Biopython code that builds the backbone (N, CA, C, O; Angstrom):
import numpy as np
from Bio.PDB.StructureBuilder import StructureBuilder

atoms = [
    (1, "MET", "N", (34.890, 14.923, -15.653)),
    (1, "MET", "CA", (34.492, 15.405, -16.231)),
    (1, "MET", "C", (34.002, 17.137, -15.330)),
    (1, "MET", "O", (33.901, 17.362, -14.124)),
    (2, "CYS", "N", (33.810, 17.998, -16.425)),
    (2, "CYS", "CA", (34.082, 19.188, -15.917)),
    (2, "CYS", "C", (32.944, 19.989, -16.891)),
    (2, "CYS", "O", (32.895, 20.300, -18.082)),
    (3, "PHE", "N", (31.760, 20.199, -15.317)),
    (3, "PHE", "CA", (30.473, 20.708, -16.049)),
    (3, "PHE", "C", (30.590, 22.280, -15.191)),
    (3, "PHE", "O", (31.280, 22.526, -14.201)),
    (4, "ARG", "N", (29.719, 23.159, -15.906)),
    (4, "ARG", "CA", (29.216, 23.921, -15.371)),
    (4, "ARG", "C", (27.257, 23.935, -15.045)),
    (4, "ARG", "O", (26.370, 24.077, -15.887)),
    (5, "MET", "N", (27.163, 23.799, -14.031)),
    (5, "MET", "CA", (25.381, 23.813, -13.675)),
    (5, "MET", "C", (24.620, 24.433, -12.927)),
    (5, "MET", "O", (24.922, 24.747, -11.776)),
    (6, "LYS", "N", (23.348, 24.738, -13.574)),
    (6, "LYS", "CA", (23.362, 25.783, -12.283)),
    (6, "LYS", "C", (23.197, 25.239, -10.689)),
    (6, "LYS", "O", (23.500, 24.090, -10.367)),
    (7, "VAL", "N", (22.716, 26.155, -9.827)),
    (7, "VAL", "CA", (22.150, 25.794, -8.605)),
    (7, "VAL", "C", (21.509, 25.762, -7.817)),
    (7, "VAL", "O", (21.428, 26.649, -6.967)),
    (8, "TYR", "N", (20.575, 24.307, -7.853)),
    (8, "TYR", "CA", (18.972, 25.050, -7.503)),
    (8, "TYR", "C", (19.027, 24.634, -5.587)),
    (8, "TYR", "O", (20.033, 24.162, -5.058)),
    (9, "PRO", "N", (17.831, 24.921, -4.888)),
    (9, "PRO", "CA", (18.059, 24.905, -3.760)),
    (9, "PRO", "C", (17.543, 23.623, -3.018)),
    (9, "PRO", "O", (17.563, 23.486, -1.795)),
    (10, "ILE", "N", (17.089, 22.723, -3.903)),
    (10, "ILE", "CA", (15.851, 21.378, -3.565)),
    (10, "ILE", "C", (17.223, 20.668, -4.515)),
    (10, "ILE", "O", (18.254, 20.514, -3.859)),
    (11, "CYS", "N", (17.254, 20.390, -5.480)),
    (11, "CYS", "CA", (17.740, 19.212, -6.635)),
    (11, "CYS", "C", (18.664, 19.577, -7.519)),
    (11, "CYS", "O", (18.458, 20.785, -7.631)),
    (12, "HIS", "N", (19.451, 19.333, -8.139)),
    (12, "HIS", "CA", (20.775, 19.482, -9.036)),
    (12, "HIS", "C", (19.567, 19.667, -9.925)),
    (12, "HIS", "O", (19.428, 20.880, -10.081)),
    (13, "ARG", "N", (18.210, 18.696, -10.872)),
    (13, "ARG", "CA", (18.175, 19.131, -12.088)),
    (13, "ARG", "C", (18.397, 18.846, -13.335)),
    (13, "ARG", "O", (17.920, 19.282, -14.383)),
    (14, "ILE", "N", (19.603, 17.637, -12.966)),
    (14, "ILE", "CA", (20.032, 17.652, -14.343)),
    (14, "ILE", "C", (19.688, 17.101, -15.378)),
    (14, "ILE", "O", (20.214, 16.046, -15.023)),
    (15, "PRO", "N", (19.075, 16.730, -16.826)),
    (15, "PRO", "CA", (18.556, 16.409, -17.034)),
    (15, "PRO", "C", (17.926, 14.968, -17.436)),
    (15, "PRO", "O", (16.876, 14.334, -17.538)),
    (16, "GLU", "N", (19.730, 14.898, -17.636)),
    (16, "GLU", "CA", (19.980, 13.077, -17.871)),
    (16, "GLU", "C", (19.412, 11.913, -17.194)),
    (16, "GLU", "O", (19.027, 10.776, -17.469)),
    (17, "ARG", "N", (19.607, 13.204, -15.530)),
    (17, "ARG", "CA", (18.826, 12.275, -13.876)),
    (17, "ARG", "C", (17.549, 12.521, -13.939)),
    (17, "ARG", "O", (16.758, 11.857, -13.269)),
    (18, "THR", "N", (17.192, 13.413, -14.669)),
    (18, "THR", "CA", (15.198, 12.958, -14.213)),
    (18, "THR", "C", (14.364, 12.267, -15.416)),
    (18, "THR", "O", (14.903, 11.633, -16.323)),
    (19, "PHE", "N", (13.339, 12.424, -15.324)),
    (19, "PHE", "CA", (12.131, 11.226, -15.836)),
    (19, "PHE", "C", (11.228, 13.073, -16.587)),
    (19, "PHE", "O", (10.948, 14.227, -16.263)),
    (20, "LYS", "N", (11.163, 12.079, -17.720)),
    (20, "LYS", "CA", (10.744, 13.103, -18.893)),
    (20, "LYS", "C", (9.613, 12.701, -19.085)),
    (20, "LYS", "O", (9.805, 11.486, -19.139)),
    (21, "ILE", "N", (8.189, 12.909, -19.278)),
    (21, "ILE", "CA", (7.664, 12.405, -20.154)),
    (21, "ILE", "C", (6.549, 13.465, -20.635)),
    (21, "ILE", "O", (6.131, 14.454, -20.034)),
    (22, "LYS", "N", (5.989, 12.669, -22.630)),
    (22, "LYS", "CA", (6.034, 13.858, -23.247)),
    (22, "LYS", "C", (6.864, 15.203, -23.745)),
    (22, "LYS", "O", (6.505, 16.313, -24.139)),
    (23, "GLY", "N", (8.011, 14.635, -23.558)),
    (23, "GLY", "CA", (9.263, 16.119, -23.675)),
    (23, "GLY", "C", (8.927, 16.712, -22.608)),
    (23, "GLY", "O", (7.890, 17.061, -23.172)),
    (24, "TYR", "N", (8.784, 17.318, -21.233)),
    (24, "TYR", "CA", (8.262, 17.487, -20.174)),
    (24, "TYR", "C", (9.347, 16.588, -19.340)),
    (24, "TYR", "O", (9.393, 15.369, -19.176)),
    (25, "TYR", "N", (10.188, 17.620, -18.881)),
    (25, "TYR", "CA", (11.334, 17.276, -17.472)),
    (25, "TYR", "C", (10.072, 17.151, -16.385)),
    (25, "TYR", "O", (8.985, 17.721, -16.476)),
    (26, "PHE", "N", (10.412, 16.460, -15.580)),
    (26, "PHE", "CA", (10.202, 16.527, -13.704)),
    (26, "PHE", "C", (10.717, 18.130, -13.399)),
    (26, "PHE", "O", (11.530, 18.706, -14.122)),
    (27, "PRO", "N", (10.346, 18.487, -12.688)),
    (27, "PRO", "CA", (11.196, 19.872, -11.588)),
    (27, "PRO", "C", (12.161, 19.314, -10.800)),
    (27, "PRO", "O", (12.831, 20.121, -10.155)),
    (28, "VAL", "N", (12.459, 17.947, -10.652)),
    (28, "VAL", "CA", (13.252, 17.442, -9.636)),
    (28, "VAL", "C", (13.765, 16.301, -10.406)),
    (28, "VAL", "O", (13.119, 15.854, -11.353)),
    (29, "CYS", "N", (15.290, 15.636, -9.922)),
    (29, "CYS", "CA", (16.148, 13.866, -10.332)),
    (29, "CYS", "C", (14.756, 13.192, -9.852)),
    (29, "CYS", "O", (13.822, 13.442, -9.089)),
    (30, "SER", "N", (15.227, 12.067, -10.865)),
    (30, "SER", "CA", (14.470, 10.632, -10.388)),
    (30, "SER", "C", (14.760, 10.217, -8.967)),
    (30, "SER", "O", (13.975, 9.543, -8.300)),
    (31, "ARG", "N", (15.830, 10.618, -8.574)),
    (31, "ARG", "CA", (16.007, 10.628, -6.277)),
    (31, "ARG", "C", (15.526, 11.012, -5.975)),
    (31, "ARG", "O", (15.346, 10.518, -4.862)),
    (32, "CYS", "N", (14.633, 12.208, -6.170)),
    (32, "CYS", "CA", (13.785, 13.686, -5.403)),
    (32, "CYS", "C", (12.689, 12.551, -5.648)),
    (32, "CYS", "O", (11.932, 11.790, -5.046)),
    (33, "THR", "N", (12.915, 12.763, -6.347)),
    (33, "THR", "CA", (10.913, 12.243, -7.087)),
    (33, "THR", "C", (10.660, 10.870, -6.365)),
    (33, "THR", "O", (9.502, 10.922, -5.953)),
    (34, "GLY", "N", (11.037, 10.067, -6.140)),
    (34, "GLY", "CA", (11.710, 8.806, -5.104)),
    (34, "GLY", "C", (11.349, 9.098, -3.989)),
    (34, "GLY", "O", (10.427, 8.554, -3.381)),
    (35, "ILE", "N", (12.359, 10.410, -3.416)),
    (35, "ILE", "CA", (12.443, 10.697, -2.232)),
    (35, "ILE", "C", (10.135, 11.018, -1.818)),
    (35, "ILE", "O", (9.226, 10.542, -1.138)),
    (36, "TYR", "N", (10.452, 12.338, -3.044)),
    (36, "TYR", "CA", (9.547, 13.207, -2.295)),
    (36, "TYR", "C", (7.932, 11.999, -2.397)),
    (36, "TYR", "O", (7.006, 12.059, -1.588)),
    (37, "THR", "N", (8.012, 10.888, -3.741)),
    (37, "THR", "CA", (6.682, 9.628, -3.310)),
    (37, "THR", "C", (7.007, 8.539, -2.428)),
    (37, "THR", "O", (6.228, 7.594, -2.304)),
    (38, "GLY", "N", (8.408, 8.615, -1.627)),
    (38, "GLY", "CA", (8.068, 7.141, -0.871)),
    (38, "GLY", "C", (7.869, 8.155, 0.805)),
    (38, "GLY", "O", (8.111, 7.520, 1.831)),
    (39, "ALA", "N", (7.520, 9.386, 0.924)),
    (39, "ALA", "CA", (7.868, 9.689, 1.836)),
    (39, "ALA", "C", (6.014, 10.053, 2.130)),
    (39, "ALA", "O", (5.494, 10.142, 3.242)),
    (40, "ILE", "N", (5.295, 10.214, 0.764)),
    (40, "ILE", "CA", (4.019, 10.757, 0.454)),
    (40, "ILE", "C", (3.113, 9.108, 0.791)),
    (40, "ILE", "O", (2.041, 8.969, 1.380)),
    (41, "ILE", "N", (3.690, 8.411, 0.394)),
    (41, "ILE", "CA", (3.317, 6.838, 0.185)),
    (41, "ILE", "C", (3.257, 6.845, 1.969)),
    (41, "ILE", "O", (2.144, 6.922, 2.489)),
    (42, "TYR", "N", (4.487, 6.762, 2.843)),
    (42, "TYR", "CA", (4.196, 6.631, 3.628)),
    (42, "TYR", "C", (3.341, 7.540, 4.347)),
    (42, "TYR", "O", (2.262, 7.051, 4.682)),
    (43, "TYR", "N", (3.569, 8.853, 4.699)),
    (43, "TYR", "CA", (2.152, 9.868, 5.520)),
    (43, "TYR", "C", (0.871, 9.545, 4.841)),
    (43, "TYR", "O", (-0.073, 10.029, 5.466)),
    (44, "ILE", "N", (0.470, 8.813, 3.644)),
    (44, "ILE", "CA", (-0.701, 8.449, 3.021)),
    (44, "ILE", "C", (-1.173, 6.627, 4.465)),
    (44, "ILE", "O", (-2.199, 6.205, 4.999)),
    (45, "LEU", "N", (-0.035, 6.303, 4.457)),
    (45, "LEU", "CA", (-0.597, 4.587, 5.596)),
    (45, "LEU", "C", (-0.964, 4.837, 6.512)),
    (45, "LEU", "O", (-1.995, 4.474, 7.080)),
    (46, "VAL", "N", (0.467, 6.057, 7.062)),
    (46, "VAL", "CA", (-0.104, 6.189, 8.316)),
    (46, "VAL", "C", (-0.818, 6.764, 8.901)),
    (46, "VAL", "O", (-0.923, 6.760, 10.128)),
    (47, "TYR", "N", (-1.698, 7.610, 7.818)),
    (47, "TYR", "CA", (-2.668, 8.185, 7.877)),
    (47, "TYR", "C", (-4.308, 6.917, 8.306)),
    (47, "TYR", "O", (-5.414, 7.113, 8.811)),
    (48, "PHE", "N", (-3.830, 6.108, 7.939)),
    (48, "PHE", "CA", (-4.951, 4.962, 7.627)),
    (48, "PHE", "C", (-4.465, 3.377, 8.855)),
    (48, "PHE", "O", (-5.379, 2.665, 9.272)),
    (49, "PHE", "N", (-2.992, 3.086, 9.247)),
    (49, "PHE", "CA", (-2.903, 2.397, 9.779)),
    (49, "PHE", "C", (-2.648, 2.710, 10.935)),
    (49, "PHE", "O", (-3.327, 3.737, 10.935)),
    (50, "TYR", "N", (-2.076, 2.662, 12.286)),
    (50, "TYR", "CA", (-1.033, 3.115, 13.379)),
    (50, "TYR", "C", (0.113, 2.413, 13.284)),
    (50, "TYR", "O", (0.226, 1.241, 12.928)),
    (51, "VAL", "N", (1.107, 3.294, 13.671)),
    (51, "VAL", "CA", (2.146, 2.666, 13.781)),
    (51, "VAL", "C", (2.071, 2.269, 15.285)),
    (51, "VAL", "O", (1.163, 2.502, 16.083)),
    (52, "GLU", "N", (3.071, 1.711, 15.449)),
    (52, "GLU", "CA", (3.952, 1.933, 16.828)),
    (52, "GLU", "C", (5.098, 2.461, 17.071)),
    (52, "GLU", "O", (5.880, 1.527, 16.892)),
    (53, "TYR", "N", (5.652, 3.307, 17.346)),
    (53, "TYR", "CA", (7.311, 3.768, 17.188)),
    (53, "TYR", "C", (8.214, 3.216, 18.381)),
    (53, "TYR", "O", (8.331, 3.437, 19.586)),
    (54, "ASP", "N", (8.715, 2.491, 17.548)),
    (54, "ASP", "CA", (10.114, 1.938, 19.770)),
    (54, "ASP", "C", (11.491, 2.527, 18.135)),
    (54, "ASP", "O", (11.190, 3.167, 17.128)),
    (55, "LEU", "N", (12.519, 2.114, 18.427)),
    (55, "LEU", "CA", (13.827, 2.313, 19.243)),
    (55, "LEU", "C", (14.119, 1.193, 17.433)),
    (55, "LEU", "O", (14.792, 1.574, 16.475)),
    (56, "TYR", "N", (13.505, 0.123, 17.523)),
    (56, "TYR", "CA", (13.735, -0.520, 16.460)),
    (56, "TYR", "C", (12.809, -0.133, 15.000)),
    (56, "TYR", "O", (13.067, -0.698, 13.937)),
    (57, "LEU", "N", (12.284, 0.362, 15.059)),
    (57, "LEU", "CA", (11.709, 0.957, 13.860)),
    (57, "LEU", "C", (12.783, 2.283, 13.344)),
    (57, "LEU", "O", (13.221, 2.419, 12.202)),
    (58, "ILE", "N", (13.032, 3.112, 14.427)),
    (58, "ILE", "CA", (13.847, 4.172, 13.877)),
    (58, "ILE", "C", (14.845, 3.342, 13.526)),
    (58, "ILE", "O", (14.703, 3.636, 12.339)),
    (59, "LEU", "N", (16.104, 2.239, 13.489)),
    (59, "LEU", "CA", (16.801, 1.199, 13.605)),
    (59, "LEU", "C", (16.128, 1.183, 11.731)),
    (59, "LEU", "O", (16.530, 2.106, 11.022)),
    (60, "ILE", "N", (15.429, 0.425, 11.271)),
    (60, "ILE", "CA", (15.143, -0.195, 10.226)),
    (60, "ILE", "C", (14.624, 1.717, 9.730)),
    (60, "ILE", "O", (14.263, 1.722, 8.553)),
    (61, "ALA", "N", (14.591, 2.351, 10.017)),
    (61, "ALA", "CA", (14.315, 3.406, 8.816)),
    (61, "ALA", "C", (15.598, 4.388, 8.982)),
    (61, "ALA", "O", (16.009, 5.484, 8.599)),
    (62, "ALA", "N", (15.759, 3.902, 9.343)),
    (62, "ALA", "CA", (17.797, 4.151, 9.017)),
    (62, "ALA", "C", (18.643, 3.489, 8.552)),
    (62, "ALA", "O", (19.726, 4.040, 8.357)),
    (63, "LEU", "N", (18.506, 2.254, 8.243)),
    (63, "LEU", "CA", (19.010, 1.421, 6.962)),
    (63, "LEU", "C", (18.397, 1.994, 6.076)),
    (63, "LEU", "O", (19.171, 2.370, 5.195)),
    (64, "MET", "N", (16.694, 2.407, 5.762)),
    (64, "MET", "CA", (15.919, 2.488, 4.431)),
    (64, "MET", "C", (17.191, 3.167, 4.036)),
    (64, "MET", "O", (18.073, 2.723, 3.301)),
    (65, "MET", "N", (17.141, 4.219, 4.595)),
    (65, "MET", "CA", (18.287, 5.453, 3.869)),
    (65, "MET", "C", (19.378, 4.868, 3.109)),
    (65, "MET", "O", (19.282, 5.031, 1.892)),
    (66, "VAL", "N", (20.970, 3.863, 3.761)),
    (66, "VAL", "CA", (21.526, 3.483, 3.410)),
    (66, "VAL", "C", (21.995, 3.146, 1.654)),
    (66, "VAL", "O", (22.942, 3.495, 0.950)),
    (67, "PRO", "N", (20.923, 2.395, 1.469)),
    (67, "PRO", "CA", (20.732, 2.182, -0.224)),
    (67, "PRO", "C", (20.610, 4.030, -0.805)),
    (67, "PRO", "O", (21.777, 4.376, -0.986)),
    (68, "THR", "N", (20.247, 4.487, -0.928)),
    (68, "THR", "CA", (20.102, 6.073, -1.739)),
    (68, "THR", "C", (21.636, 6.248, -1.403)),
    (68, "THR", "O", (22.414, 5.818, -2.255)),
    (69, "PHE", "N", (22.212, 6.878, -0.169)),
    (69, "PHE", "CA", (23.315, 6.872, 0.374)),
    (69, "PHE", "C", (24.573, 6.310, -0.298)),
    (69, "PHE", "O", (25.553, 6.991, -0.597)),
    (70, "ILE", "N", (24.427, 4.878, -0.519)),
    (70, "ILE", "CA", (25.755, 4.293, -1.543)),
    (70, "ILE", "C", (25.780, 4.372, -2.390)),
    (70, "ILE", "O", (26.868, 4.298, -2.960)),
    (71, "ASP", "N", (24.068, 4.673, -3.428)),
    (71, "ASP", "CA", (24.399, 4.853, -4.905)),
    (71, "ASP", "C", (24.508, 6.191, -5.126)),
    (71, "ASP", "O", (24.975, 6.371, -6.250)),
    (72, "GLY", "N", (24.281, 7.230, -4.542)),
    (72, "GLY", "CA", (24.664, 8.018, -5.165)),
    (72, "GLY", "C", (25.884, 8.838, -4.615)),
    (72, "GLY", "O", (26.115, 9.983, -5.004)),
    (73, "LEU", "N", (26.861, 8.002, -3.430)),
    (73, "LEU", "CA", (28.803, 7.960, -3.363)),
    (73, "LEU", "C", (29.106, 7.644, -3.853)),
    (73, "LEU", "O", (30.047, 8.331, -4.249)),
    (74, "THR", "N", (28.978, 6.390, -4.582)),
    (74, "THR", "CA", (29.161, 5.318, -5.537)),
    (74, "THR", "C", (29.295, 6.260, -6.608)),
    (74, "THR", "O", (30.401, 6.596, -7.031)),
    (75, "GLN", "N", (28.064, 6.762, -7.128)),
    (75, "GLN", "CA", (28.358, 7.363, -8.534)),
    (75, "GLN", "C", (29.018, 8.728, -8.577)),
    (75, "GLN", "O", (29.459, 9.150, -9.646)),
    (76, "PHE", "N", (29.129, 9.646, -7.127)),
    (76, "PHE", "CA", (29.752, 10.496, -6.968)),
    (76, "PHE", "C", (30.927, 10.077, -7.017)),
    (76, "PHE", "O", (31.484, 11.054, -7.517)),
    (77, "LEU", "N", (31.755, 9.280, -6.847)),
    (77, "LEU", "CA", (33.059, 9.147, -6.749)),
    (77, "LEU", "C", (34.062, 8.367, -7.862)),
    (77, "LEU", "O", (35.282, 8.203, -7.900)),
    (78, "GLY", "N", (32.729, 7.884, -8.925)),
    (78, "GLY", "CA", (33.306, 7.111, -9.935)),
    (78, "GLY", "C", (32.996, 6.242, -10.341)),
    (78, "GLY", "O", (32.613, 5.968, -11.478)),
    (79, "TYR", "N", (33.164, 5.429, -9.106)),
    (79, "TYR", "CA", (33.236, 3.675, -9.635)),
    (79, "TYR", "C", (32.217, 3.433, -10.703)),
    (79, "TYR", "O", (32.748, 3.136, -11.773)),
    (80, "ARG", "N", (30.447, 3.485, -10.739)),
    (80, "ARG", "CA", (29.857, 2.769, -11.109)),
    (80, "ARG", "C", (28.897, 3.967, -11.642)),
    (80, "ARG", "O", (28.884, 4.851, -10.786)),
    (81, "GLU", "N", (27.814, 4.413, -13.143)),
    (81, "GLU", "CA", (27.118, 5.401, -13.527)),
    (81, "GLU", "C", (25.995, 4.227, -12.943)),
    (81, "GLU", "O", (26.018, 3.007, -13.110)),
    (82, "SER", "N", (24.969, 5.110, -12.166)),
    (82, "SER", "CA", (23.758, 4.866, -11.722)),
    (82, "SER", "C", (22.692, 4.927, -13.151)),
    (82, "SER", "O", (23.003, 5.610, -14.127)),
    (83, "ASN", "N", (21.407, 4.107, -13.098)),
    (83, "ASN", "CA", (20.055, 4.795, -13.757)),
    (83, "ASN", "C", (19.393, 5.233, -13.108)),
    (83, "ASN", "O", (19.454, 5.086, -11.887)),
    (84, "ASN", "N", (18.252, 6.146, -13.911)),
    (84, "ASN", "CA", (16.546, 6.994, -13.035)),
    (84, "ASN", "C", (16.087, 5.594, -12.475)),
    (84, "ASN", "O", (15.624, 5.661, -11.336)),
    (85, "LYS", "N", (16.113, 4.609, -12.921)),
    (85, "LYS", "CA", (14.885, 3.649, -12.208)),
    (85, "LYS", "C", (16.121, 2.731, -10.736)),
    (85, "LYS", "O", (15.676, 1.894, -9.950)),
    (86, "ILE", "N", (16.796, 2.947, -10.741)),
    (86, "ILE", "CA", (18.003, 2.485, -9.833)),
    (86, "ILE", "C", (17.508, 3.904, -8.490)),
    (86, "ILE", "O", (16.854, 3.793, -7.453)),
    (87, "ARG", "N", (18.145, 5.083, -9.104)),
    (87, "ARG", "CA", (17.952, 6.333, -8.473)),
    (87, "ARG", "C", (16.028, 6.356, -7.423)),
    (87, "ARG", "O", (15.696, 6.589, -6.261)),
    (88, "PHE", "N", (15.301, 5.977, -8.684)),
    (88, "PHE", "CA", (14.144, 6.188, -8.077)),
    (88, "PHE", "C", (13.985, 5.782, -6.700)),
    (88, "PHE", "O", (13.724, 6.355, -5.643)),
    (89, "MET", "N", (14.378, 3.894, -7.292)),
    (89, "MET", "CA", (13.656, 3.315, -6.339)),
    (89, "MET", "C", (14.335, 2.873, -5.210)),
    (89, "MET", "O", (13.863, 2.026, -4.452)),
    (90, "THR", "N", (15.687, 3.533, -5.020)),
    (90, "THR", "CA", (16.552, 4.097, -3.900)),
    (90, "THR", "C", (16.531, 5.371, -2.853)),
    (90, "THR", "O", (17.089, 5.622, -1.785)),
    (91, "GLY", "N", (15.330, 6.232, -3.965)),
    (91, "GLY", "CA", (14.851, 7.302, -3.013)),
    (91, "GLY", "C", (13.565, 6.822, -2.573)),
    (91, "GLY", "O", (13.098, 7.142, -1.480)),
    (92, "LEU", "N", (12.828, 5.871, -3.600)),
    (92, "LEU", "CA", (11.620, 5.690, -2.979)),
    (92, "LEU", "C", (11.851, 4.914, -1.385)),
    (92, "LEU", "O", (11.023, 4.879, -0.474)),
    (93, "LEU", "N", (12.998, 4.428, -1.393)),
    (93, "LEU", "CA", (13.033, 4.059, -0.133)),
    (93, "LEU", "C", (13.295, 4.878, 1.039)),
    (93, "LEU", "O", (12.889, 4.977, 2.196)),
    (94, "ALA", "N", (14.393, 5.588, 0.035)),
    (94, "ALA", "CA", (14.796, 6.920, 1.594)),
    (94, "ALA", "C", (13.732, 7.156, 1.985)),
    (94, "ALA", "O", (13.373, 6.834, 3.117)),
    (95, "GLY", "N", (12.956, 7.793, 1.112)),
    (95, "GLY", "CA", (11.384, 8.674, 1.503)),
    (95, "GLY", "C", (10.882, 7.894, 2.014)),
    (95, "GLY", "O", (9.731, 8.238, 2.281)),
    (96, "PHE", "N", (11.104, 6.977, 2.323)),
    (96, "PHE", "CA", (9.586, 6.239, 3.305)),
    (96, "PHE", "C", (10.294, 5.559, 4.401)),
    (96, "PHE", "O", (9.600, 4.892, 5.168)),
    (97, "GLY", "N", (11.694, 5.626, 4.619)),
    (97, "GLY", "CA", (12.376, 5.676, 6.355)),
    (97, "GLY", "C", (12.462, 7.339, 6.063)),
    (97, "GLY", "O", (12.089, 7.839, 7.124)),
    (98, "LEU", "N", (12.680, 8.084, 5.415)),
    (98, "LEU", "CA", (12.641, 9.606, 6.013)),
    (98, "LEU", "C", (11.776, 9.911, 7.004)),
    (98, "LEU", "O", (11.977, 9.939, 8.218)),
    (99, "GLY", "N", (10.399, 10.230, 6.133)),
    (99, "GLY", "CA", (8.939, 9.878, 6.629)),
    (99, "GLY", "C", (8.420, 9.383, 7.744)),
    (99, "GLY", "O", (7.482, 9.875, 8.370)),
    (100, "LEU", "N", (9.254, 8.025, 8.114)),
    (100, "LEU", "CA", (9.067, 7.070, 9.161)),
    (100, "LEU", "C", (10.153, 8.162, 10.320)),
    (100, "LEU", "O", (9.661, 8.197, 11.447)),
    (101, "LEU", "N", (11.033, 8.716, 10.230)),
    (101, "LEU", "CA", (11.959, 9.031, 10.930)),
    (101, "LEU", "C", (11.319, 9.981, 11.314)),
    (101, "LEU", "O", (11.023, 10.021, 12.509)),
    (102, "VAL", "N", (10.893, 11.068, 10.409)),
    (102, "VAL", "CA", (9.763, 12.821, 10.990)),
    (102, "VAL", "C", (8.608, 12.097, 11.962)),
    (102, "VAL", "O", (8.609, 12.337, 13.169)),
    (103, "LYS", "N", (7.629, 11.203, 11.367)),
    (103, "LYS", "CA", (6.744, 10.872, 12.542)),
    (103, "LYS", "C", (7.158, 10.861, 13.942)),
    (103, "LYS", "O", (6.828, 11.461, 14.964)),
    (104, "ALA", "N", (8.426, 9.504, 13.454)),
    (104, "ALA", "CA", (8.472, 9.227, 14.829)),
    (104, "ALA", "C", (9.340, 10.354, 15.426)),
    (104, "ALA", "O", (8.744, 10.750, 16.428)),
    (105, "PHE", "N", (10.465, 11.035, 15.257)),
    (105, "PHE", "CA", (10.749, 12.253, 15.820)),
    (105, "PHE", "C", (9.495, 13.393, 16.607)),
    (105, "PHE", "O", (9.535, 14.306, 17.431)),
    (106, "LYS", "N", (8.677, 12.854, 15.974)),
    (106, "LYS", "CA", (7.149, 14.039, 16.050)),
    (106, "LYS", "C", (6.772, 13.300, 17.717)),
    (106, "LYS", "O", (6.476, 13.826, 18.790)),
    (107, "PHE", "N", (6.986, 11.604, 17.216)),
    (107, "PHE", "CA", (6.115, 11.512, 18.536)),
    (107, "PHE", "C", (6.593, 11.142, 19.848)),
    (107, "PHE", "O", (6.043, 10.650, 20.834)),
    (108, "PHE", "N", (8.216, 11.657, 19.484)),
    (108, "PHE", "CA", (8.856, 11.441, 20.783)),
    (108, "PHE", "C", (9.772, 12.214, 21.271)),
    (108, "PHE", "O", (10.869, 12.063, 21.810)),
    (109, "PHE", "N", (8.976, 13.228, 20.917)),
    (109, "PHE", "CA", (9.510, 14.512, 20.950)),
    (109, "PHE", "C", (8.354, 15.704, 21.615)),
    (109, "PHE", "O", (8.247, 16.639, 22.408)),
    (110, "PHE", "N", (7.676, 14.929, 20.698)),
    (110, "PHE", "CA", (6.336, 16.529, 20.906)),
    (110, "PHE", "C", (4.519, 15.447, 21.798)),
    (110, "PHE", "O", (3.291, 15.386, 21.863)),
    (111, "ARG", "N", (5.170, 15.167, 22.015)),
    (111, "ARG", "CA", (3.594, 14.204, 22.717)),
    (111, "ARG", "C", (3.545, 14.331, 23.998)),
    (111, "ARG", "O", (2.634, 13.803, 24.636)),
]
sb = StructureBuilder()
sb.init_structure("model")
sb.init_model(0)
sb.init_chain("A")
sb.init_seg("    ")
for serial, (resi, resn, name, xyz) in enumerate(atoms, 1):
    if name == "N":
        sb.init_residue(resn, " ", resi, " ")
    sb.init_atom(name, np.array(xyz, "f"), 0.0, 1.0, " ", f" {name:<3s}", serial, name[0])
structure = sb.get_structure()
């Protein structure tokens, strides 16, 4: 598959991999939509609930990003074709984990 596409700084924005509502495409792909949504959900939850950060929680956060990596890598290597629902769900998980890692980093290094 050889095609030219524009390079965007945040996301590739390929129309087939982007959600569309009433004829309008989202500004980012479904995986990035999931990542941003997951991170926002995490920050909303942590605002209302106290989280005790420890190494076990950081390990869980890192493992939450593995499905997104596997999904993206297997698709990139051509082993399978993912769909927008899978991209969104793995992105959601990774976004939640990424939000947790960023907050844990802040907790350990800036306290």
